[in-house]
N, C-alpha and C positions, 0 to 999 in steps of 0.2 A: 067092332066098334065099341061094344060093351066093355071089352078088356081095356081099351084106351081110356074110357071114362072112369073105370075102377082104378086104374093106375094113377090118373090125375087126382082122383078123390083121395087115394092113399097118400100121395105126395103132399096134398094140401093139409090133410090131418096131421101128417108127420111134421110138417113145417110149423103148424100151430102149436103142437106139443113142444117142439124145440124152442120156439119163441117164449112160451110160458116158462119153461125151465130156465132159460137165460135170464128172463126178467125177474124171476123169484130169487135167483142167485145174486143178481146185482142189488136187489132190494135188501136181501139178508145182510150184505156186507156194507152197503153204502148208508151211513148214518150221518147225522149232523154232529160233528165233533168240533170243539174249540181246539185251537192249536195246542193248548196245554193238555187237553184230554187225549189228543193224538200222541203226544210225547209220552203220556202215561201208558200207552199200549206197547211201547217199545220194550222188548225183553231180549235178553241174551239168547241167541239161537242154539249155542252149544255150551257145555261146561268147559271151563278153563281152569288153570291153576288158581286163579283168584276169584272167579265168579261161577256159581252154579248155572245150569241151563234154566231158562224161563225166569231169570232174575231181572227185575227192573234195571235197565242198563243206563238210564240217563234221564235227563230232563232238559229244559230249554237252556240251562246254563252250560251243559256239556255238549249238546248237539247243535250243530249249525250246518247250513248249506255251505259246502266247501268245494273249492276247485280241486279236481282230481286229475291225475295223469298216470300213465303206465311208464315205469322206469326201465332202464336198460336191461334189467333181469326179467322183465315181463310182469312185475308186481305192481298192483295199484298203490298209489300214494295219494294222500290228501294234504293240502296246504293247511297247516295248523297255525292260524294267524297269531293266536295268543302265545305260542311257543316260538314263532318265527322260523319254522322249518317244515320240511315235508316229513310225514310219518307213513310208514307202510300200513296198508289196510289189509289185515289178514282175510283171506277169502271166507273162512269159517265164521266171520263176524257178520255176514250178510243176513239180514232179516227177510224171511220169505213168507211171513204170516199174511194170508190174503186180506184180512181185515185192515192191517197196517198199510198194505200196498194200495188197496182201493181207496182208502180215505186219506192218502198222503196229500197234504195241502201244498207241497213244494215241488218245483220243477227240477231243481238241482238235487244231486245226491246229498243226503243228510248223513253226516259222519259224527259219531259221538266219541269224544276224546277226553280222557282223564289224565292229567299230567303224570300221576304215579303209575298208571296202568297202560297208557297208550290208547290206541283205537280199540273200543270195546264193542261197537256195533255200527252198522250202517244200513241205510235204506236207499235203494235206487230212486232217482227222481221220477216224478209223475209226468211223463212226456205227453200224456193224454189231456192234461189240463184239468 
């Protein structure tokens, strides 16, 4: 019987420690950002021929919530309204920074497009609301 109590006590202590760790992680990333502040967080995830890694890749003028699809070759494409066509979204342009993801104010995927460079970065939508 004492073993059962000790096991339950250990489980409860472990659960409390886990909850504290989860809560502090969420608080560390979840800040109050204005939309323009959030866009300022967006950085190129990898170096390319035209942009180094961790370079600010866009602002509200370049980045928009965009319709996406998978084309016949299995590549993601985004509808670029201002260009009037679909553009390939290179997989290496995906931003995975936890601070960006947790604070994403948008439900749809945000794709950053520059006419002379194409798609330079994107962030998955925040399905969690």
